[in-house]
C-alpha positions in Angstrom: -9.8 9.5 4.9 -11.5 6.6 6.3 -14.7 7.1 8.1 -15.5 3.4 9.2 -14.2 2.3 12.5 -12.8 -0.6 11.1 -11.1 1.3 8.3 -9.4 3.8 10.8 -7.9 0.8 12.6 -6.6 -0.9 9.4 -5.2 2.7 8.4 -3.6 2.8 11.7 -2.3 -0.9 11.4 -0.6 0.2 7.7 1.3 3.2 9.1 2.8 1.0 11.8 3.6 -1.7 9.3 5.1 0.7 6.9 7.4 2.2 9.4 8.6 -1.5 10.5 8.9 -2.6 7.0 11.0 0.4 6.5 13.3 -0.4 9.3 13.8 -3.6 8.1 14.6 -2.7 4.5 16.9 0.1 5.8 18.4 -2.2 8.2 18.9 -5.0 5.3 20.5 -2.3 2.8 23.1 -0.9 5.5 24.4 -4.2 5.9 24.7 -5.2 2.2 26.6 -1.9 2.1 28.9 -2.9 5.0 30.2 -5.8 3.0 30.3 -4.5 0.1 32.7 -1.7 1.9 35.0 -4.3 3.1 35.0 -6.0 -0.2 36.2 -2.6 -2.0 38.6 -2.2 1.0 40.2 -5.6 0.1 39.6 -6.6 4.1 39.0 -10.4 4.0 37.9 -10.7 7.5 35.7 -7.9 7.9 34.1 -9.1 4.6 33.6 -12.3 5.8 32.0 -11.3 9.1 29.7 -8.5 7.4 28.5 -11.2 5.1 27.5 -13.6 7.8 25.4 -10.5 9.5 24.3 -9.4 6.3 23.4 -12.8 5.2 21.2 -13.5 8.8 19.6 -10.0 8.2 18.6 -11.0 4.7 17.1 -14.3 5.4 15.0 -12.5 8.5 13.7 -9.8 6.5 12.7 -12.0 3.9 11.0 -14.4 6.4 8.9 -11.5 7.5 7.7 -10.8 4.0 9.4 -7.2 3.7 11.4 -8.7 0.5 11.0 -11.4 -1.7 12.5 -14.7 -0.5 14.2 -14.8 -4.2 15.3 -11.2 -3.8 17.2 -12.0 -0.6 18.6 -15.3 -2.0 19.8 -13.3 -4.9 21.5 -10.6 -3.1 23.0 -13.3 -0.8 24.5 -14.9 -3.5 25.8 -11.9 -5.1 27.5 -11.1 -2.0 29.0 -14.7 -1.3 30.4 -14.3 -4.9 32.1 -11.0 -4.2 33.6 -12.5 -1.1 34.8 -15.5 -2.5 36.3 -13.7 -5.5 38.4 -11.4 -2.5 39.3 -14.8 -1.0 40.9 -16.1 -4.1 42.2 -13.2 -4.8 44.1 -12.7 -1.5 
């Protein structure tokens, strides 16, 4: 365990940041799952709505540095492809 005053503060900060990052990452994963579930169910309207929310969340999480921006772009691209495929199939 840290003994210096500044090291103790740094440890407290890292604990807070870890909790915040976990929250954002979990939120993003759940939004992606909502899109996937709507696509699996074949519900185009719900999938498009969930995709907009997921895209916004992924951009926000990437902006905060929780995930890399390329990872966010990749996930958004794949979700968009799945929703478009559903739209073309309907």
